[in-house]
N, C-alpha and C positions, 0 to 999 in steps of 0.2 A: 236639346232638351236628350236626345238620345244619348249623347256621350254622357251626361249629367246623372239619367240612369242608370247608366254601363258602370262608370264607376260606383254609385252606390250598392250597385251588386254584389260589384267584386271587393268594396270593403267589407262586405258581410262574411264576404267567405276568406278574408286575409285575416293572417296570423302574426301574435309574437312569439318566437320558440324561446322561452328562457336561456334555456343551458345556452343552444347553438348562437342565439343575436347575443348571448352574454359573454363566449370565448369572441366571438368576432370584434364585441368592444373591448374588451382585455388587449385582442392583437393591434387593434387599432391603437391603444396608449403604449404598450410596450413598443409598438415600430416607430411612435411619434418620439418617444423618449430615448431610445438607443441613436437611432439617427441625428436625435438632437446634438445627441453627446459623441457623435463621431464628428459634426460638424464644429461645436463646440473646443474639442481637442485639437483640431485641424489649425482653429484659428489663433488656438493659444498657443501653439509650441509650432516654433518654426523648424526645427526638427524634419516634421512632419510635411513640408512642404517641397515633396518630389512629386517627379513628373507622375508617377504610376500613383501616389496618394491623391495628386487634383484629380484623374480620372474616378478615383473611388469617392471622392466627397464630391462630385460634382454627381453619378451614381446614388448615393446617399441621400442628394436633394429630391431625384425621382421617387426613390422610396419614404422618403418622409413624405411626399405630398400625397402619395397612396393611401398613408396611415389617417393623415389629416382628412383628407376629401374624396379618394376612392372607395373605402372602406364605410365610412357612414353614411354616403349617398345610396349605397348600394343596398345597405339594412334597410334606411327608409323606402327605399325605391321598394323593394320587397315586401315590407311591412303595410305599406299599401296597395299593396297588389298592382302597381305600373300605374297608376291613378295620379303619383306626381311627377308629370312627363317630364319635368326642367329636373328633377331630381337623379332619373332615369338616363335620362340621356350624359345629366354631365358624368353618371356614374359609367355611362358607357365610353364616353371620350377618356374619360381617366384608365379605363382600362388600356385603349390603345396607346396614350399617351406613355405611359409606366413600362406596355411590353414593349413599344420599339425603342424607348430610350434606354431600356436595361437592359434588349440586347444589344444594339449598338454602343453603349459602355463596355460592356463587355467585350466585342469587337475589338473598339478602338485598344484594352489594355491587352490580347490577345496581339494585337500586330505590335504594339510597342515594346513586350515580351520578346515577339518573335527576332524583333531587331535587334534586342541585345543579347540575345543565345547568339543568334547566325551570324550577325554583322555587329560584332562589338566596337571593331576600331572605329566601325563609321556612325556609331550610336548619340554620339555627342554632336555631331553635324545633321544628322536625319532627323531626330527627336530634339527639337529645341523648346523651350517654352511658349513661345509664341504659336508653335504648329501645334501645341498640344490644345491651347486656348480655341484655336480655330475650329480645332476638331472638337471640342465640346461646344462651341455654338455651330458648329454642325449638327451634332447631335441633336441637340433643342430643335434646334429648329427645324429640321426635318421629320420628329417627332412630332411637333405642334400642330404642324403642314397634314403629317396621317391621322391627327385624332381629330381636329378639325375640320377637313373638308369633307369629311361625311354629312355635317350638319349644313351641309349649301342644299341636299335633295333629300333632308330630311324632314316627314310629316310631324309638326311640334305638336299638332292637335291628337295627334291619333298615331302614338309613339310603338303603340302596338299591333299595327295593324296586319304586318306580318303580310303575306301570300295574298291579301286583299289589298295590298298598296296597287296606284298602276306601275304599267311596265314598264314604264319608263325608268319609274325608281326603282325597281327590280334587278334592270338590268344592269344601271348605275351601281347599286347594292352588291349585286354578284362580281362583278368588273372589282370593286373596291377591297372586295374581303377576298380575292384569287389573287391583287397585286399584294394585298399587306400580308397573307399566307407566304406569298412567295419570297419577298423582298425583304419582310421585316421577322422572320421566322427561318424558311428551307436554307434559304442560299447564306444568310450570315452561319448560321449552325453550318451544312455542311464546310463552309469554308472554313470557320473553327475547328471544326475536326480534323481536317487533313493539317490546320497550323500547330495543332496540342501532336500529332502523330511524329510532325516533322522535328519540334521540338525534343520531344521523350527521346527520341530517334534519335539524336548529335549529341543530346547532355549524357545519353548511354553509352555510343562511342568515344566521349571525351572521357567518359570515367574510367572505361575498360584500357584506352589510351593509359591514362594519369595511373591506373595500377600497373603496368606495364613497364613504369619507371620506378627508378630505385633509390632514388633520392628524397632522402623524410622528410626533408622540410620543404622542397617545392610539393610534393607528394600530400602535405597535412593540409598545406595551403590550399591550394587547387583542389581539394577535396571540401574543404568547408565551402570555398566559393560556389563550389559542385551542389551541396547539400542543399546551402540556401536558395539557391536559382530552382532545384526543383521541387524545395518546400512553397515560394510562390507560384508558379505554371500551378503546381497542384490545386491551391488553392483557386485560384482561376477557372480551373478546369473543373471543379467541383461546382464553383457558383453558375456555370455554365451549363452543367449537367443537371442541376437543382432547377434551374429556369427551365429547360425544355421539358422534365417532367413533368414539372406542374401546368404548364402552360402548353402542353400541345393539345390539351382536350378545350382550351380556349378555340383554339385558328377551326379545332373539327366540329366541334360545337355549332360555330358562327354559319355552316353551310346547312343546318338541320332544317331552316327556315325556306330553304328551296327545292325539299324534298317534304315536308309537309310530313316529315316522319318524328315524334320525341320519345320513341317509347323503347331506344338503345342502353339509355342508364337510367335506373330508377331514381326517385328525388334523392336518397341518403346519401347516394356518390357525385350527385349532381352538387350537394351540400358540400360534398369531400371537396371535389378537383376544386371546388369555389373555394375555399379555405386555405387548400393548398399553393393556390393562385396568390392569396394574400399574404401569406406566409412568407414569399420569398421576398417582401420587401423589410420583413423581420430576422431572415434566413443571412442574408448579404453582408448587414453591415455585422452579425452577429461571427460569421466566418473570417473578415479580415480583421475585427477587433482583437477578437481572442486567439488566431492562429498568426497573425502576421505581427513579427515581432516587436518593430518601431511601434504599432498601436497599442498595441497590447505593456510595451515598456510605460508609452506616453500616459496611458490609464490606472496605469499601478502609482505612477509619480503623486499625477492629480489625487487620487484619493487618499495616497499613504499623507499628500500635503493637507487634504481636509481633515485627517484623521488626528496628524500631529497638532493642527490650530485647535482643534476643538477639545485635546488633552491638554494643551496648553491654557486654555479661556477655563477648563474645570479647575486646573491647577491652582490658577490665579484665584479663582473663587474660593477656593481651597486655603488657601494664605491669607487673603483677605479678611474671612468671616472669623478668626482669632483675635486681630486688629480690632474689627469693630467691635466684639463682646469685649475687650479689653478696654478699649475706650467708653463704652456705656457703663461699666462695672466701673471704671476712675470716677465719671459724671456723677454716679449714684452718692458713690461715698462722700462727693465733693459736698453736694446736697444734704447728706444726711449730717455731717460735720456745720451746716450752716446752718 
């Protein structure tokens, strides 16, 4: 009865903000749509079936789940003031799943690009399609483990217990959050920062060496390759930067429960950071669909085919209408003579 009365009391204090929650609903729809578009483009065009794009599509599945399940469950949890325990738990699980999956997908892409730049002669022997598939399976397996292992000590009857939870649960949760912050955020971010620094330094050294050569043909071809490589690496580095900026506050906020101090940020800032975290699932596919040449070319082809087929249908209808009108006129004239 105490739990019911507490929920009844909290439900009276809960609210639905039309503007903020409406923006989240729109973001959820756009996230689902653009990631679905990426997956359909990858499935339809064999030209996109590269090793890098295979990792990107796997990342797109993670972003798709955030838009389909993560954002809606978070909205319902906030509106019900935490009384819908299973939805709040689902929201937290999706947070962990997408955060871990995203960082390690970007890490796998970074390592793949690193081998391509620093070890080009060994690239095809080191980076094979079976290894890419095993890496994707390992990423999803680890992300699912990190996301669901917390349920083994979660109090499902009172998910928002906080510091009132048992000491054992608090110790397990603290160890889990410390491990997650270290292994799923700090270490991969530091490692990728070092890797990108090495790659950009090597590319810069190669560019300087190319400029010193005065053979025009070789210089032109090598500079094109170097420019394409820099563009691809810059896209993935930007994805990493956006992820770190948007998710850093989440890993900081998880430790607030152990200090029982929530006055660091106002409610407006908390909502802003929540929106930024959700928006990474929309920004990731937006970056590589419009900035990567192969995805942009494929989407342009898909949309041009749709426009051409629709224009052909309209032209057929336009040609068909006078013929039908002429047949009706001839039929009417025949009836009048009869």
